[in-house]
C-alpha positions as a printed NumPy array, in Angstrom:
array([[ 69.918,  -7.561, 107.087],
       [ 69.248,  -5.619, 103.934],
       [ 70.414,  -6.46 , 100.418],
       [ 73.85 ,  -4.994,  99.455],
       [ 73.434,  -1.7  ,  97.586],
       [ 76.318,  -2.535,  95.241],
       [ 74.197,  -5.391,  93.831],
       [ 71.391,  -3.027,  92.791],
       [ 72.215,  -2.17 ,  89.188],
       [ 70.845,   0.285,  86.609],
       [ 71.466,  -2.185,  83.759],
       [ 68.856,  -4.354,  82.072],
       [ 68.267,  -7.97 ,  82.985],
       [ 69.393,  -9.001,  79.496],
       [ 72.649,  -7.029,  79.803],
       [ 73.338,  -8.738,  83.127],
       [ 72.476, -12.268,  81.941],
       [ 74.229, -11.977,  78.57 ],
       [ 73.063, -11.544,  74.987],
       [ 72.586, -15.243,  74.223],
       [ 70.82 , -16.177,  77.444],
       [ 67.086, -16.445,  78.057],
       [ 66.993, -14.944,  81.553],
       [ 63.464, -16.278,  82.141],
       [ 64.848, -19.825,  82.082],
       [ 67.558, -19.06 ,  84.636],
       [ 65.863, -16.623,  87.028],
       [ 62.578, -16.032,  88.742],
       [ 61.975, -12.301,  88.385],
       [ 60.257, -10.325,  91.107],
       [ 59.494,  -6.603,  91.092],
       [ 60.74 ,  -4.678,  94.12 ],
       [ 59.758,  -1.143,  95.07 ],
       [ 60.676,   1.362,  97.762],
       [ 60.622,   4.996,  98.765],
       [ 64.43 ,   5.127,  99.016],
       [ 67.297,   2.943,  97.887],
       [ 67.732,   1.621, 101.431],
       [ 63.989,   0.932, 101.662],
       [ 64.094,  -0.969,  98.356],
       [ 67.088,  -3.   ,  99.596],
       [ 65.114,  -4.072, 102.674],
       [ 62.35 ,  -5.482, 100.447],
       [ 64.54 ,  -7.662,  98.212],
       [ 63.538, -11.349,  98.555],
       [ 65.926, -13.947,  99.985],
       [ 68.2  , -15.798,  97.543],
       [ 68.272, -12.813,  95.151],
       [ 71.496, -12.75 ,  93.157],
       [ 71.167,  -9.168,  91.925],
       [ 68.581,  -6.434,  91.296],
       [ 68.523,  -5.073,  87.736],
       [ 66.545,  -2.429,  85.845],
       [ 66.857,   0.12 ,  88.651],
       [ 64.535,   3.061,  88.039],
       [ 63.986,   6.24 ,  90.02 ],
       [ 61.098,   8.653,  89.728],
       [ 59.757,  11.653,  91.579],
       [ 56.114,  12.584,  91.614],
       [ 54.291,  15.602,  92.964],
       [ 51.825,  15.101,  95.773],
       [ 49.425,  17.435,  97.501],
       [ 50.68 ,  20.576,  99.221],
       [ 53.686,  20.906,  96.86 ],
       [ 55.488,  17.893,  98.296],
       [ 57.258,  15.25 ,  96.293],
       [ 57.475,  11.494,  96.638],
       [ 60.484,   9.42 ,  95.591],
       [ 59.935,   6.013,  94.079],
       [ 62.573,   3.352,  93.343],
       [ 61.883,   0.106,  91.514],
       [ 63.852,  -2.791,  90.077],
       [ 63.736,  -6.47 ,  89.189],
       [ 65.097,  -9.024,  91.658],
       [ 66.733, -11.978,  89.898],
       [ 66.407, -15.155,  91.932],
       [ 68.182, -18.217,  90.489],
       [ 65.771, -21.028,  89.639],
       [ 66.386, -24.33 ,  91.353],
       [ 67.525, -27.008,  88.943]])
């Protein structure tokens, strides 16, 4: 089962966690990447609360083709 698309957000980790919160103390952060949004969602690790910092880019490849690239940061709550 893939990660819910509505939990993949274009906001920063700090905006999600709050201005007075050190997100590094609360979450393990893991980079996730994919060739489509659905592909990225399939690669999100288990226990992820949300994916932040969503970025999208397009790059040119050989023979005038393009490649899509999605990336984000998976926030996984640290165990206490």
